[in-house]
mmCIF file of the C-alpha atoms, coordinates in Angstrom:
data_MODEL
# 
_entry.id   MODEL 
# 
loop_
_atom_site.group_PDB 
_atom_site.id 
_atom_site.type_symbol 
_atom_site.label_atom_id 
_atom_site.label_alt_id 
_atom_site.label_comp_id 
_atom_site.label_asym_id 
_atom_site.label_entity_id 
_atom_site.label_seq_id 
_atom_site.pdbx_PDB_ins_code 
_atom_site.Cartn_x 
_atom_site.Cartn_y 
_atom_site.Cartn_z 
_atom_site.occupancy 
_atom_site.B_iso_or_equiv 
_atom_site.pdbx_formal_charge 
_atom_site.auth_seq_id 
_atom_site.auth_comp_id 
_atom_site.auth_asym_id 
_atom_site.auth_atom_id 
_atom_site.pdbx_PDB_model_num 
ATOM 1   C CA . UNK A 1 1   ? -32.562 21.928  2.445   1.00 0.00 ? 1   UNK A CA 1 
ATOM 2   C CA . UNK A 1 2   ? -33.920 20.427  -0.736  1.00 0.00 ? 2   UNK A CA 1 
ATOM 3   C CA . UNK A 1 3   ? -31.842 19.093  -3.616  1.00 0.00 ? 3   UNK A CA 1 
ATOM 4   C CA . UNK A 1 4   ? -32.835 19.102  -7.246  1.00 0.00 ? 4   UNK A CA 1 
ATOM 5   C CA . UNK A 1 5   ? -32.499 15.937  -9.298  1.00 0.00 ? 5   UNK A CA 1 
ATOM 6   C CA . UNK A 1 6   ? -29.339 17.288  -10.935 1.00 0.00 ? 6   UNK A CA 1 
ATOM 7   C CA . UNK A 1 7   ? -27.719 18.044  -7.579  1.00 0.00 ? 7   UNK A CA 1 
ATOM 8   C CA . UNK A 1 8   ? -28.661 14.622  -6.228  1.00 0.00 ? 8   UNK A CA 1 
ATOM 9   C CA . UNK A 1 9   ? -27.259 12.944  -9.321  1.00 0.00 ? 9   UNK A CA 1 
ATOM 10  C CA . UNK A 1 10  ? -24.029 14.992  -9.104  1.00 0.00 ? 10  UNK A CA 1 
ATOM 11  C CA . UNK A 1 11  ? -23.576 14.077  -5.435  1.00 0.00 ? 11  UNK A CA 1 
ATOM 12  C CA . UNK A 1 12  ? -24.182 10.391  -6.203  1.00 0.00 ? 12  UNK A CA 1 
ATOM 13  C CA . UNK A 1 13  ? -21.709 10.346  -9.100  1.00 0.00 ? 13  UNK A CA 1 
ATOM 14  C CA . UNK A 1 14  ? -19.117 12.149  -6.997  1.00 0.00 ? 14  UNK A CA 1 
ATOM 15  C CA . UNK A 1 15  ? -19.474 9.585   -4.211  1.00 0.00 ? 15  UNK A CA 1 
ATOM 16  C CA . UNK A 1 16  ? -19.166 6.728   -6.697  1.00 0.00 ? 16  UNK A CA 1 
ATOM 17  C CA . UNK A 1 17  ? -16.012 8.252   -8.178  1.00 0.00 ? 17  UNK A CA 1 
ATOM 18  C CA . UNK A 1 18  ? -14.446 8.616   -4.730  1.00 0.00 ? 18  UNK A CA 1 
ATOM 19  C CA . UNK A 1 19  ? -15.030 4.937   -3.923  1.00 0.00 ? 19  UNK A CA 1 
ATOM 20  C CA . UNK A 1 20  ? -13.435 3.755   -7.177  1.00 0.00 ? 20  UNK A CA 1 
ATOM 21  C CA . UNK A 1 21  ? -10.393 6.083   -7.046  1.00 0.00 ? 21  UNK A CA 1 
ATOM 22  C CA . UNK A 1 22  ? -8.391  4.121   -4.396  1.00 0.00 ? 22  UNK A CA 1 
ATOM 23  C CA . UNK A 1 23  ? -8.843  0.914   -6.402  1.00 0.00 ? 23  UNK A CA 1 
ATOM 24  C CA . UNK A 1 24  ? -7.404  2.542   -9.523  1.00 0.00 ? 24  UNK A CA 1 
ATOM 25  C CA . UNK A 1 25  ? -4.406  3.885   -7.594  1.00 0.00 ? 25  UNK A CA 1 
ATOM 26  C CA . UNK A 1 26  ? -3.654  0.450   -6.111  1.00 0.00 ? 26  UNK A CA 1 
ATOM 27  C CA . UNK A 1 27  ? -3.970  -1.070  -9.592  1.00 0.00 ? 27  UNK A CA 1 
ATOM 28  C CA . UNK A 1 28  ? -1.315  1.361   -10.835 1.00 0.00 ? 28  UNK A CA 1 
ATOM 29  C CA . UNK A 1 29  ? 1.078   0.186   -8.100  1.00 0.00 ? 29  UNK A CA 1 
ATOM 30  C CA . UNK A 1 30  ? 0.394   -3.459  -8.963  1.00 0.00 ? 30  UNK A CA 1 
ATOM 31  C CA . UNK A 1 31  ? 1.051   -2.727  -12.644 1.00 0.00 ? 31  UNK A CA 1 
ATOM 32  C CA . UNK A 1 32  ? 4.364   -1.053  -11.782 1.00 0.00 ? 32  UNK A CA 1 
ATOM 33  C CA . UNK A 1 33  ? 5.408   -4.078  -9.701  1.00 0.00 ? 33  UNK A CA 1 
ATOM 34  C CA . UNK A 1 34  ? 4.439   -6.459  -12.508 1.00 0.00 ? 34  UNK A CA 1 
ATOM 35  C CA . UNK A 1 35  ? 6.439   -4.417  -15.021 1.00 0.00 ? 35  UNK A CA 1 
ATOM 36  C CA . UNK A 1 36  ? 9.508   -4.412  -12.741 1.00 0.00 ? 36  UNK A CA 1 
ATOM 37  C CA . UNK A 1 37  ? 9.348   -8.144  -11.955 1.00 0.00 ? 37  UNK A CA 1 
ATOM 38  C CA . UNK A 1 38  ? 8.137   -9.317  -15.336 1.00 0.00 ? 38  UNK A CA 1 
ATOM 39  C CA . UNK A 1 39  ? 5.303   -11.132 -13.564 1.00 0.00 ? 39  UNK A CA 1 
ATOM 40  C CA . UNK A 1 40  ? 7.644   -13.265 -11.416 1.00 0.00 ? 40  UNK A CA 1 
ATOM 41  C CA . UNK A 1 41  ? 6.767   -14.247 -7.855  1.00 0.00 ? 41  UNK A CA 1 
ATOM 42  C CA . UNK A 1 42  ? 7.877   -11.840 -5.138  1.00 0.00 ? 42  UNK A CA 1 
ATOM 43  C CA . UNK A 1 43  ? 8.915   -13.248 -1.751  1.00 0.00 ? 43  UNK A CA 1 
ATOM 44  C CA . UNK A 1 44  ? 8.367   -11.399 1.526   1.00 0.00 ? 44  UNK A CA 1 
ATOM 45  C CA . UNK A 1 45  ? 11.533  -10.474 3.406   1.00 0.00 ? 45  UNK A CA 1 
ATOM 46  C CA . UNK A 1 46  ? 15.124  -10.008 2.342   1.00 0.00 ? 46  UNK A CA 1 
ATOM 47  C CA . UNK A 1 47  ? 14.636  -6.240  2.087   1.00 0.00 ? 47  UNK A CA 1 
ATOM 48  C CA . UNK A 1 48  ? 14.955  -3.750  4.929   1.00 0.00 ? 48  UNK A CA 1 
ATOM 49  C CA . UNK A 1 49  ? 12.671  -0.742  4.536   1.00 0.00 ? 49  UNK A CA 1 
ATOM 50  C CA . UNK A 1 50  ? 12.894  2.049   7.092   1.00 0.00 ? 50  UNK A CA 1 
ATOM 51  C CA . UNK A 1 51  ? 10.149  4.684   7.116   1.00 0.00 ? 51  UNK A CA 1 
ATOM 52  C CA . UNK A 1 52  ? 8.536   6.658   9.925   1.00 0.00 ? 52  UNK A CA 1 
ATOM 53  C CA . UNK A 1 53  ? 5.299   5.301   11.352  1.00 0.00 ? 53  UNK A CA 1 
ATOM 54  C CA . UNK A 1 54  ? 3.848   8.825   11.508  1.00 0.00 ? 54  UNK A CA 1 
ATOM 55  C CA . UNK A 1 55  ? 4.918   11.664  9.213   1.00 0.00 ? 55  UNK A CA 1 
ATOM 56  C CA . UNK A 1 56  ? 3.799   15.119  10.254  1.00 0.00 ? 56  UNK A CA 1 
ATOM 57  C CA . UNK A 1 57  ? 4.190   16.462  6.726   1.00 0.00 ? 57  UNK A CA 1 
ATOM 58  C CA . UNK A 1 58  ? 3.756   14.405  3.558   1.00 0.00 ? 58  UNK A CA 1 
ATOM 59  C CA . UNK A 1 59  ? 6.034   16.728  1.567   1.00 0.00 ? 59  UNK A CA 1 
ATOM 60  C CA . UNK A 1 60  ? 9.291   15.247  2.924   1.00 0.00 ? 60  UNK A CA 1 
ATOM 61  C CA . UNK A 1 61  ? 9.121   11.738  4.334   1.00 0.00 ? 61  UNK A CA 1 
ATOM 62  C CA . UNK A 1 62  ? 12.556  10.142  4.914   1.00 0.00 ? 62  UNK A CA 1 
ATOM 63  C CA . UNK A 1 63  ? 12.831  6.571   3.613   1.00 0.00 ? 63  UNK A CA 1 
ATOM 64  C CA . UNK A 1 64  ? 15.786  4.198   3.428   1.00 0.00 ? 64  UNK A CA 1 
ATOM 65  C CA . UNK A 1 65  ? 16.012  0.761   1.882   1.00 0.00 ? 65  UNK A CA 1 
ATOM 66  C CA . UNK A 1 66  ? 18.669  -1.944  1.760   1.00 0.00 ? 66  UNK A CA 1 
ATOM 67  C CA . UNK A 1 67  ? 18.953  -5.515  0.487   1.00 0.00 ? 67  UNK A CA 1 
ATOM 68  C CA . UNK A 1 68  ? 22.086  -7.650  0.499   1.00 0.00 ? 68  UNK A CA 1 
ATOM 69  C CA . UNK A 1 69  ? 22.733  -9.067  -2.948  1.00 0.00 ? 69  UNK A CA 1 
ATOM 70  C CA . UNK A 1 70  ? 20.325  -6.754  -4.765  1.00 0.00 ? 70  UNK A CA 1 
ATOM 71  C CA . UNK A 1 71  ? 21.064  -5.506  -8.274  1.00 0.00 ? 71  UNK A CA 1 
ATOM 72  C CA . UNK A 1 72  ? 18.206  -2.985  -8.192  1.00 0.00 ? 72  UNK A CA 1 
ATOM 73  C CA . UNK A 1 73  ? 15.542  -1.788  -5.775  1.00 0.00 ? 73  UNK A CA 1 
ATOM 74  C CA . UNK A 1 74  ? 12.281  -0.115  -6.794  1.00 0.00 ? 74  UNK A CA 1 
ATOM 75  C CA . UNK A 1 75  ? 10.517  2.151   -4.294  1.00 0.00 ? 75  UNK A CA 1 
ATOM 76  C CA . UNK A 1 76  ? 6.759   2.768   -4.592  1.00 0.00 ? 76  UNK A CA 1 
ATOM 77  C CA . UNK A 1 77  ? 4.219   4.930   -2.775  1.00 0.00 ? 77  UNK A CA 1 
ATOM 78  C CA . UNK A 1 78  ? 1.107   2.833   -3.370  1.00 0.00 ? 78  UNK A CA 1 
ATOM 79  C CA . UNK A 1 79  ? -1.414  5.607   -2.650  1.00 0.00 ? 79  UNK A CA 1 
ATOM 80  C CA . UNK A 1 80  ? 0.123   8.364   -4.753  1.00 0.00 ? 80  UNK A CA 1 
ATOM 81  C CA . UNK A 1 81  ? -1.390  9.279   -8.134  1.00 0.00 ? 81  UNK A CA 1 
ATOM 82  C CA . UNK A 1 82  ? 1.931   8.198   -9.675  1.00 0.00 ? 82  UNK A CA 1 
ATOM 83  C CA . UNK A 1 83  ? 3.163   5.343   -7.448  1.00 0.00 ? 83  UNK A CA 1 
ATOM 84  C CA . UNK A 1 84  ? 6.707   4.992   -8.814  1.00 0.00 ? 84  UNK A CA 1 
ATOM 85  C CA . UNK A 1 85  ? 9.099   6.972   -6.612  1.00 0.00 ? 85  UNK A CA 1 
ATOM 86  C CA . UNK A 1 86  ? 12.584  5.739   -7.519  1.00 0.00 ? 86  UNK A CA 1 
ATOM 87  C CA . UNK A 1 87  ? 14.604  2.817   -8.824  1.00 0.00 ? 87  UNK A CA 1 
ATOM 88  C CA . UNK A 1 88  ? 18.111  2.359   -7.479  1.00 0.00 ? 88  UNK A CA 1 
ATOM 89  C CA . UNK A 1 89  ? 20.553  0.262   -9.539  1.00 0.00 ? 89  UNK A CA 1 
ATOM 90  C CA . UNK A 1 90  ? 23.692  -1.270  -8.035  1.00 0.00 ? 90  UNK A CA 1 
ATOM 91  C CA . UNK A 1 91  ? 26.738  -2.454  -9.947  1.00 0.00 ? 91  UNK A CA 1 
ATOM 92  C CA . UNK A 1 92  ? 29.036  -5.333  -9.009  1.00 0.00 ? 92  UNK A CA 1 
ATOM 93  C CA . UNK A 1 93  ? 31.473  -2.964  -7.274  1.00 0.00 ? 93  UNK A CA 1 
ATOM 94  C CA . UNK A 1 94  ? 28.849  -1.291  -5.064  1.00 0.00 ? 94  UNK A CA 1 
ATOM 95  C CA . UNK A 1 95  ? 30.072  -1.093  -1.478  1.00 0.00 ? 95  UNK A CA 1 
ATOM 96  C CA . UNK A 1 96  ? 26.579  -1.467  -0.055  1.00 0.00 ? 96  UNK A CA 1 
ATOM 97  C CA . UNK A 1 97  ? 23.218  -2.213  -1.565  1.00 0.00 ? 97  UNK A CA 1 
ATOM 98  C CA . UNK A 1 98  ? 21.330  0.550   0.203   1.00 0.00 ? 98  UNK A CA 1 
ATOM 99  C CA . UNK A 1 99  ? 19.843  3.950   -0.558  1.00 0.00 ? 99  UNK A CA 1 
ATOM 100 C CA . UNK A 1 100 ? 17.975  6.699   1.230   1.00 0.00 ? 100 UNK A CA 1 
ATOM 101 C CA . UNK A 1 101 ? 15.837  9.558   0.013   1.00 0.00 ? 101 UNK A CA 1 
ATOM 102 C CA . UNK A 1 102 ? 12.940  11.790  0.942   1.00 0.00 ? 102 UNK A CA 1 
ATOM 103 C CA . UNK A 1 103 ? 9.616   11.180  -0.767  1.00 0.00 ? 103 UNK A CA 1 
ATOM 104 C CA . UNK A 1 104 ? 6.302   12.982  -1.055  1.00 0.00 ? 104 UNK A CA 1 
ATOM 105 C CA . UNK A 1 105 ? 3.166   11.153  0.086   1.00 0.00 ? 105 UNK A CA 1 
ATOM 106 C CA . UNK A 1 106 ? -0.400  12.198  -0.742  1.00 0.00 ? 106 UNK A CA 1 
ATOM 107 C CA . UNK A 1 107 ? -1.759  10.778  2.522   1.00 0.00 ? 107 UNK A CA 1 
ATOM 108 C CA . UNK A 1 108 ? -1.632  7.736   4.766   1.00 0.00 ? 108 UNK A CA 1 
ATOM 109 C CA . UNK A 1 109 ? -0.495  4.803   2.631   1.00 0.00 ? 109 UNK A CA 1 
ATOM 110 C CA . UNK A 1 110 ? 1.884   1.895   2.154   1.00 0.00 ? 110 UNK A CA 1 
ATOM 111 C CA . UNK A 1 111 ? 5.435   2.444   0.970   1.00 0.00 ? 111 UNK A CA 1 
ATOM 112 C CA . UNK A 1 112 ? 6.707   -0.651  -0.873  1.00 0.00 ? 112 UNK A CA 1 
ATOM 113 C CA . UNK A 1 113 ? 10.231  -1.715  -1.834  1.00 0.00 ? 113 UNK A CA 1 
ATOM 114 C CA . UNK A 1 114 ? 10.854  -4.473  -4.399  1.00 0.00 ? 114 UNK A CA 1 
ATOM 115 C CA . UNK A 1 115 ? 14.415  -5.757  -4.800  1.00 0.00 ? 115 UNK A CA 1 
ATOM 116 C CA . UNK A 1 116 ? 15.767  -7.734  -7.731  1.00 0.00 ? 116 UNK A CA 1 
ATOM 117 C CA . UNK A 1 117 ? 18.455  -10.075 -6.400  1.00 0.00 ? 117 UNK A CA 1 
ATOM 118 C CA . UNK A 1 118 ? 21.597  -11.260 -8.189  1.00 0.00 ? 118 UNK A CA 1 
ATOM 119 C CA . UNK A 1 119 ? 20.078  -14.730 -8.693  1.00 0.00 ? 119 UNK A CA 1 
ATOM 120 C CA . UNK A 1 120 ? 17.053  -13.232 -10.527 1.00 0.00 ? 120 UNK A CA 1 
ATOM 121 C CA . UNK A 1 121 ? 14.588  -13.622 -7.660  1.00 0.00 ? 121 UNK A CA 1 
ATOM 122 C CA . UNK A 1 122 ? 12.580  -10.779 -6.164  1.00 0.00 ? 122 UNK A CA 1 
ATOM 123 C CA . UNK A 1 123 ? 12.028  -9.759  -2.547  1.00 0.00 ? 123 UNK A CA 1 
ATOM 124 C CA . UNK A 1 124 ? 9.579   -7.321  -1.026  1.00 0.00 ? 124 UNK A CA 1 
ATOM 125 C CA . UNK A 1 125 ? 9.096   -5.174  2.080   1.00 0.00 ? 125 UNK A CA 1 
ATOM 126 C CA . UNK A 1 126 ? 6.416   -2.639  2.932   1.00 0.00 ? 126 UNK A CA 1 
ATOM 127 C CA . UNK A 1 127 ? 5.635   -0.125  5.656   1.00 0.00 ? 127 UNK A CA 1 
ATOM 128 C CA . UNK A 1 128 ? 2.529   1.914   6.386   1.00 0.00 ? 128 UNK A CA 1 
ATOM 129 C CA . UNK A 1 129 ? 3.151   5.622   6.893   1.00 0.00 ? 129 UNK A CA 1 
ATOM 130 C CA . UNK A 1 130 ? 0.434   7.731   8.517   1.00 0.00 ? 130 UNK A CA 1 
ATOM 131 C CA . UNK A 1 131 ? 0.530   11.264  7.127   1.00 0.00 ? 131 UNK A CA 1 
ATOM 132 C CA . UNK A 1 132 ? -1.083  14.086  9.109   1.00 0.00 ? 132 UNK A CA 1 
ATOM 133 C CA . UNK A 1 133 ? -0.635  16.791  6.409   1.00 0.00 ? 133 UNK A CA 1 
ATOM 134 C CA . UNK A 1 134 ? -0.810  15.572  2.784   1.00 0.00 ? 134 UNK A CA 1 
ATOM 135 C CA . UNK A 1 135 ? 2.014   16.365  0.394   1.00 0.00 ? 135 UNK A CA 1 
ATOM 136 C CA . UNK A 1 136 ? 0.570   15.789  -3.081  1.00 0.00 ? 136 UNK A CA 1 
ATOM 137 C CA . UNK A 1 137 ? -2.040  18.509  -3.177  1.00 0.00 ? 137 UNK A CA 1 
ATOM 138 C CA . UNK A 1 138 ? -3.552  17.489  0.184   1.00 0.00 ? 138 UNK A CA 1 
# 
């Protein structure tokens, strides 16, 4: 099988685009975290994130998150084209600072939860979910 110069160039550009795409998606997640925290430091721990290790179908992945003393929790799917999944806000009379939902994942990726605490600090937790059937067009 022989390729013309145009076909070779198209294959090369396609391969280059595929290598850059994951970097752009991760940059979008980092930008969302920076917007939520205002650029403040985020500590590991203090947030409990529960997600399955393996999800058979990326269309409905159950996720729950909780953080004692949190005023809001942002949930991100770092590998999705649009990483922001949900932001849960808790008032002073909230019985518990926890939430659960089902999310759609494009493929195997990290799910990240960032919690803003009552004292203004931020905490983080993440979990890697392996998806066997993609949900976002996969």
